C-alpha positions in Angstrom: -28.2 -125.1 50.5 -29.2 -126.3 47.0 -28.4 -123.8 44.3 -30.0 -123.1 40.9 -26.9 -124.4 39.3 -27.2 -127.8 41.0 -30.9 -128.1 40.0 -30.0 -127.2 36.3 -27.4 -130.0 36.3 -30.0 -132.4 37.7 -32.6 -131.6 35.0 -29.9 -131.8 32.3 -29.0 -135.3 33.5 -32.6 -136.5 33.7 -33.2 -135.1 30.2 -30.4 -137.3 28.9 -32.2 -140.4 30.3 -30.0 -140.8 33.3 -31.5 -142.5 36.4 -32.5 -140.3 39.4 -29.6 -141.7 41.5 -27.0 -141.0 38.8 -28.5 -137.5 38.1 -28.5 -136.7 41.8 -24.9 -137.8 42.2 -23.8 -135.6 39.2 -25.7 -132.6 40.8 -24.1 -133.3 44.2 -27.3 -133.7 46.1 -29.0 -136.7 47.7 -31.8 -138.7 46.0 -34.6 -137.4 48.2 -33.8 -133.8 47.4 -33.4 -134.6 43.7 -36.9 -136.2 43.7 -38.3 -133.1 45.3 -37.0 -130.7 42.6 -37.8 -133.1 39.9 -41.4 -133.2 40.9 -41.5 -129.4 41.5 -40.0 -128.6 38.1 -38.8 -125.2 39.5 -35.5 -123.7 40.6 -34.7 -123.0 44.3 -34.8 -119.2 43.6 -38.4 -119.6 42.2 -39.8 -121.5 45.3 -37.9 -119.4 47.9 -40.3 -117.4 50.1 -39.4 -113.7 50.0 -38.6 -112.1 53.4 -41.3 -109.4 53.9 -41.8 -109.5 57.7 -39.7 -107.5 60.2 -37.1 -109.5 62.1 -37.0 -107.1 65.0 -39.4 -104.7 66.7 -39.5 -101.2 65.2 -38.1 -98.8 67.8 -39.8 -95.8 66.2 -43.3 -97.3 65.9 -44.7 -95.2 68.8 -43.3 -91.9 67.6 -43.5 -92.4 63.8 -46.8 -90.5 63.4 -45.2 -87.3 64.9 -42.1 -87.8 62.8 -44.2 -88.1 59.6 -46.2 -85.0 60.6 -42.9 -83.1 60.9 -41.7 -84.3 57.5 -45.0 -83.4 55.9 -44.7 -79.8 57.2 -40.9 -79.5 56.5 -39.8 -82.2 54.0 -36.2 -80.9 54.1 -35.7 -82.1 57.7 -32.8 -84.6 57.9 -33.1 -87.9 59.8 -30.2 -86.9 62.0 -32.0 -83.7 63.1 -35.2 -85.7 63.9 -33.2 -88.3 65.7 -31.5 -85.7 67.9 -34.8 -84.1 68.7 -36.2 -87.5 69.8 -33.2 -88.1 72.1 -33.7 -84.7 73.7 -37.5 -85.2 74.3 -37.3 -89.0 75.1 -34.3 -89.1 77.3 -32.7 -92.6 77.3 -35.2 -94.2 75.0 -33.1 -94.1 71.8 -29.5 -95.2 71.4 -27.0 -93.6 68.9 -26.9 -97.0 67.0 -30.6 -96.6 66.1 -29.9 -93.5 63.9 -29.3 -95.7 60.8 -32.7 -97.4 61.2 -34.4 -93.9 61.3 -32.5 -92.8 58.2 -33.8 -95.9 56.3 -37.4 -95.2 57.4 -37.1 -91.5 56.4 -35.5 -92.5 53.0 -38.4 -94.9 52.3 -41.0 -92.2 53.3 -39.4 -89.7 50.9 -39.6 -92.2 48.0 -43.2 -93.2 48.7 -44.9 -90.1 50.2 -42.4 -87.2 49.9 -42.5 -84.3 47.6 -41.6 -84.7 43.9 -38.0 -84.1 43.0 -36.7 -81.8 40.3 -36.6 -83.5 37.0 -33.9 -82.7 34.5 -35.0 -82.9 30.8 -32.3 -83.9 28.2 -32.4 -81.3 25.4 -31.9 -81.9 21.7 -29.3 -79.7 20.2 -29.4 -78.2 16.7 -26.4 -77.1 14.5 -25.5 -73.4 14.9 -28.2 -72.8 17.5 -26.4 -72.4 20.8 -23.0 -71.8 22.3 -22.1 -71.7 26.0 -19.2 -70.3 27.9 -17.9 -70.0 31.5 -14.8 -69.4 33.5 -13.0 -72.2 35.4 -10.0 -71.9 37.8 -6.8 -73.8 36.9 -4.8 -73.4 40.1 -5.0 -77.0 41.3 -3.1 -78.2 38.2 0.1 -76.6 39.5 1.1 -74.8 36.3 4.4 -72.8 36.6 6.2 -70.4 34.3 10.0 -70.6 34.8 9.4 -72.1 38.2 6.9 -69.4 39.3 3.3 -70.3 40.0 1.0 -69.3 37.2 -2.4 -68.6 38.9 -4.9 -68.1 36.2 -8.4 -68.9 34.8 -9.6 -70.3 31.5 -12.5 -68.7 29.6 -14.0 -71.8 28.1 -16.3 -71.7 25.0 -18.3 -74.6 23.7 -20.7 -75.3 20.8 -23.4 -77.5 22.2 -24.2 -79.5 19.0 -20.7 -80.5 17.9 -18.9 -79.9 21.3 -16.2 -77.9 19.4 -14.3 -75.9 22.1 -11.6 -73.4 22.7 -10.3 -71.3 25.5 -8.5 -68.1 26.5 -6.2 -67.5 29.4 -7.4 -64.8 31.8 -7.0 -63.7 35.4 -10.4 -62.6 36.6 -14.1 -62.9 35.7 -14.3 -59.4 34.4 -16.2 -58.1 31.4 -13.0 -57.5 29.6 -12.0 -61.2 30.0 -15.5 -62.2 28.8 -15.4 -59.9 25.8 -11.9 -60.9 24.8 -12.6 -64.6 25.2 -16.0 -64.6 23.4 -14.7 -62.6 20.4 -11.5 -64.6 20.1 -13.7 -67.8 20.1 -16.1 -66.5 17.4 -13.3 -65.3 15.1 -11.5 -68.6 15.5 -14.8 -70.4 14.7 -15.4 -68.1 11.7 -19.1 -67.5 12.4 -21.7 -66.6 14.9 -24.3 -69.0 16.5 -27.8 -67.7 17.2 -27.6 -67.8 21.0 -25.0 -67.5 23.7 -25.6 -68.7 27.2 -23.7 -67.9 30.4 -24.3 -68.4 34.0 -25.2 -65.4 36.1 -21.8 -63.6 35.6 -21.9 -60.2 37.3 -19.9 -58.9 34.3 -22.9 -59.7 32.0 -26.1 -60.2 34.1 -27.7 -57.6 36.3 -28.8 -58.5 39.8 -32.3 -59.8 40.5 -34.8 -56.9 40.6 -33.0 -54.8 38.0 -35.4 -54.0 35.2 -32.5 -54.6 32.7 -31.7 -58.3 32.2 -28.1 -57.7 31.0 -25.5 -55.0 31.6 -25.2 -52.3 29.0 -21.7 -53.3 27.9 -22.7 -57.0 27.4 -25.8 -55.9 25.5 -23.6 -53.8 23.2 -21.3 -56.8 22.7 -24.2 -59.1 21.8 -25.7 -56.4 19.5 -22.3 -56.1 17.6 -22.4 -59.8 16.7 -26.2 -60.0 16.3 -26.3 -62.9 18.9 -29.1 -63.4 21.4 -28.0 -63.6 25.0 -29.5 -66.0 27.5 -28.6 -66.9 31.1 -29.1 -69.7 33.6 -31.6 -69.5 36.4 -30.3 -68.9 39.9 -28.5 -72.0 41.5 -29.1 -74.0 38.3 -25.6 -74.7 36.8 -27.2 -77.8 35.0 -28.7 -75.3 32.5 -25.1 -74.6 31.4 -24.4 -78.3 31.5 -22.4 -78.7 28.2 -19.7 -76.3 29.2 -19.7 -77.5 32.8 -19.1 -81.1 31.5 -16.4 -79.9 29.1 -14.7 -78.2 32.1 -14.3 -81.6 33.7 -13.2 -83.4 30.5 -10.8 -80.6 29.4 -9.1 -80.5 32.8 -8.8 -84.3 32.9 -7.2 -84.3 29.4 -4.9 -81.5 30.3 -3.8 -83.4 33.5 -3.1 -86.5 31.4 -1.1 -84.4 28.8 0.9 -82.8 31.6 1.8 -86.3 33.0 2.9 -87.4 29.5 5.0 -84.3 29.1 6.7 -85.0 32.4 6.7 -81.4 33.7 4.2 -78.7 34.6 6.7 -75.9 34.1 6.8 -73.9 30.9 9.5 -71.5 29.6 7.0 -68.8 28.9 3.4 -68.0 28.7 3.5 -68.4 25.0 4.9 -71.9 25.4 2.0 -72.8 27.7 -0.6 -71.2 25.3 0.9 -73.3 22.4 0.5 -76.4 24.6 -3.1 -75.7 25.2 -3.7 -75.0 21.5 -2.3 -78.4 20.6 -4.5 -80.0 23.2 -7.7 -78.4 21.9 -6.7 -79.4 18.3 -6.6 -83.0 19.5 -9.8 -82.7 21.4 -11.6 -81.2 18.4 -10.2 -83.7 15.9 -13.1 -86.1 16.2 -15.8 -83.3 15.8 -15.0 -82.2 12.3 -18.2 -83.7 10.7 -20.6 -82.1 13.2 -18.6 -78.9 13.2 -19.0 -78.7 9.4 -22.7 -78.9 9.9 -22.6 -76.0 12.3 -20.3 -73.9 10.2 -22.7 -74.3 7.2 -25.5 -72.5 9.2 -23.5 -70.0 11.3 -24.1 -66.4 10.7 -21.4 -64.1 9.2 -19.0 -62.2 11.5 -19.2 -58.4 11.5 -16.5 -56.5 9.6 -14.4 -55.9 12.7 -14.0 -56.8 16.3 -15.3 -54.7 19.2 -12.7 -53.1 21.4 -12.5 -55.1 24.7 -11.9 -52.3 27.1 -13.6 -50.1 29.6 -13.2 -46.3 29.6 -12.6 -44.7 33.0 -12.1 -40.9 33.4 -10.0 -40.1 36.5 -8.2 -37.0 37.9 -4.5 -37.5 38.9 -4.0 -36.8 42.6 -1.2 -34.7 44.2 0.8 -38.0 44.9 1.0 -38.5 41.1 -1.3 -41.6 41.4 -4.7 -42.7 40.1 -7.1 -45.3 41.5 -8.7 -47.8 39.0 -10.8 -50.7 40.1 -9.7 -50.3 43.7 -6.0 -50.4 42.8 -3.4 -47.6 42.8 -1.2 -46.8 39.7 1.4 -44.1 39.3 1.5 -41.8 36.3 4.1 -39.1 35.4 4.1 -36.2 37.8 3.5 -33.8 34.8 -0.1 -35.0 34.9 -0.8 -34.0 38.5 -4.3 -32.5 38.7 -5.0 -33.3 35.1 -8.0 -35.4 34.0 -7.0 -38.4 32.0 -8.7 -41.3 30.3 -7.8 -44.9 31.3 -8.7 -47.8 28.9 -9.0 -50.9 31.0 -8.2 -54.0 29.0 -8.1 -57.6 30.2 -4.4 -57.6 31.1 -3.2 -54.0 30.8 -4.3 -50.4 31.1 -3.7 -47.6 28.6 -3.2 -44.0 29.8 -4.6 -41.4 27.3 -4.4 -37.6 27.5 -5.4 -35.1 24.8 -6.2 -38.0 22.4 -2.7 -39.4 22.8 -1.7 -42.7 24.3 0.9 -41.8 26.9 1.7 -45.1 28.6 0.7 -48.7 29.0 0.6 -50.2 32.5 0.0 -53.9 33.6 -3.4 -54.5 35.0 -3.2 -55.6 38.7 -5.2 -58.6 39.8 -7.4 -58.3 42.8 -7.9 -55.2 44.9 -6.0 -52.9 47.2 -2.7 -53.3 45.3 -0.4 -50.8 43.8 1.9 -50.4 40.7 4.4 -47.5 41.2 7.1 -46.7 38.6 9.9 -44.7 40.2 10.5 -42.8 36.9 7.2 -41.1 37.3 8.1 -39.4 40.6 11.9 -39.5 41.0 12.5 -35.9 39.9 10.6 -34.5 42.9 11.4 -37.3 45.2 15.2 -36.6 44.7 14.4 -32.9 45.8 12.5 -34.2 48.9 14.6 -37.1 50.2 13.0 -36.8 53.6 9.8 -38.3 52.2 11.5 -41.5 51.1 11.9 -43.3 54.5 8.1 -43.4 55.3 6.8 -43.4 51.7 3.8 -45.7 51.6 5.0 -47.4 48.4 8.7 -47.4 49.1 9.0 -51.1 48.2 8.4 -50.2 44.6 11.4 -47.9 44.5 13.9 -50.8 44.5 14.0 -52.0 40.8 16.2 -55.0 41.6 17.6 -56.7 44.8 20.9 -54.9 44.2 19.2 -51.5 44.6 17.8 -52.7 47.9 21.2 -54.0 49.1 22.7 -50.7 48.1 20.2 -48.7 50.3 20.7 -51.1 53.2 24.5 -50.6 52.9 24.1 -46.8 52.8 21.6 -46.9 55.7 24.1 -48.9 57.8 27.2 -46.7 57.1 25.7 -43.2 56.3 22.3 -43.2 58.0 22.0 -39.4 57.9 22.4 -39.2 54.1 21.4 -42.7 53.1 18.0 -41.6 51.5 19.6 -38.7 49.6 22.5 -40.8 48.3 20.2 -43.7 47.3 17.8 -41.3 45.5 20.8 -39.9 43.6 21.6 -43.4 42.4 17.9 -44.0 41.4 17.8 -40.7 39.6 20.9 -41.7 37.7 19.1 -45.0 36.7 16.1 -43.0 35.4 18.3 -40.6 33.4 20.6 -43.0 31.9 20.3 -46.8 32.1 18.8 -48.8 34.9 20.5 -52.1 33.9 24.0 -50.4 33.8 23.5 -49.0 37.2 22.4 -52.4 38.4 25.6 -53.9 36.9 27.8 -51.3 38.6 26.1 -51.9 41.9 26.7 -55.7 41.5 30.4 -55.0 40.8 30.8 -52.9 43.9 28.9 -55.3 46.1 30.9 -58.3 44.8 34.2 -56.5 45.5 32.9 -55.2 48.9 33.8 -51.6 47.8 32.1 -48.4 49.0 28.9 -47.5 47.2 28.6 -44.0 45.9 27.3 -42.1 42.9 30.9 -41.3 41.9 32.0 -45.0 41.9 28.9 -46.1 40.0 29.5 -43.4 37.3 33.1 -44.4 37.1 32.3 -48.0 36.4 29.6 -47.0 33.8 32.1 -44.7 32.0 34.5 -47.6 31.7 32.0 -49.8 30.0 31.8 -49.6 26.2 28.5 -51.6 26.3 26.4 -53.5 28.7 27.9 -57.0 29.4 25.6 -59.8 28.4 24.3 -62.0 31.2 25.4 -64.9 29.0 29.1 -63.8 29.2 30.4 -66.1 31.9 34.2 -66.4 32.5 35.4 -69.8 33.8 39.0 -70.1 35.0 41.1 -72.8 33.4 41.2 -76.0 35.5 44.7 -77.1 36.5 44.7 -80.9 36.1 47.9 -81.1 38.0 45.9 -80.7 41.2 44.4 -84.1 40.6 47.8 -85.7 40.0 48.9 -84.3 43.4 45.9 -85.8 45.0 46.7 -89.3 43.5 50.3 -89.0 44.7 49.1 -88.1 48.2 46.8 -91.0 48.3 49.7 -93.4 47.4 51.8 -91.9 50.2 49.0 -92.4 52.7 48.6 -96.1 51.7 52.3 -96.7 52.0 52.3 -95.2 55.5 49.4 -97.4 56.4 51.2 -100.6 55.2 54.4 -99.7 57.2 52.4 -99.2 60.3 
């Protein structure tokens, strides 16, 4: 087959005044073919007849009208569904290998006669006009803190004009996380854009049919910063496309940075947050000029931030517990049957009574979990040791693994009084020092001595201060042992030679 390249060589040789025979030889074709293309004055690709006729009989020609009718009524029908329907109704007429042919026919029909597809219209962004935010899960990156999995989310904030971005670590898509993340981003930015867009977060956007577009708390947050809220339409993540795209690019950059670092484990959460801060500084480094344009037109921040918490009023039950966001928390037994105020923050809860903050508790993630502090209930539990064995939250009454070992030891050797004896030890930890009791238990367990309240108190009384975990005693190594091994080796070699 003669190629365009050969004909070009032929024409080039003829243009230089070469004879037809020489030019044909240079182009690697015979004289007759060279004469043909010289007279045509066209390339092979220009004279090639395009293949427009079918090479095989269309197996769907007899049924195409009914297929087309179905597609006109229901354009969403897939070719595979139509093909399986044909196989059921025309048994044996259509083979599985003909599915690809029907898929091509349906694809061409959609492009020529099918319904119009959704068009996405690129938008022009203006400085200081719009910011977008959203949550993204980080689990797949495998971040760990001191070897423990750190399952978390990122609240991601982006300015659509300059693409300046920042983020806040959080653990749920709650309003508290949204409020904390948005406010932190605005104060870090130093100004307020005109509009803020989110997807249809339940923490901010009411369900369809509700006369109010946004929740009351989200409206209050927007009002505090004089920023207009807007949301995406249902099933339209492209409307929040800037932050969605930044999710992908940020995670890719973080993945690369973790590879360069050589480890995904961090010594503390603060260490990880510092690592993220450095990464965002690098990502934002090339956006300074456009960010300056935005900052020049941003509105001023309000005098102070809005508190990012939810107030919940609850009554303490007879079990000295409260229920908040479908999780159970213990409070001190003094508050039983009292009404208290709980302030729910992004990561912790504050317990308030009579306008005094009594305690701070960690906020549980998820639902149907519990956080029980033994100090809240130990006074009365020690008086009712019979309730310990089947207590619903008994697992929370072992502060460390040594306490659990101590209870198991007592249960094995003094089953009738195990609960009472263990609660006496726990009561001692609550009254004096949990760590010192833990140390005393460790000493008794290591020496395999009997565990009792008396032996624990005796060890605690002998301690002037709590030993530091860093105080490690290593016995001096006797290097003479190695000399003895070398001597023994020589004796064995001598015995082998003699034998």
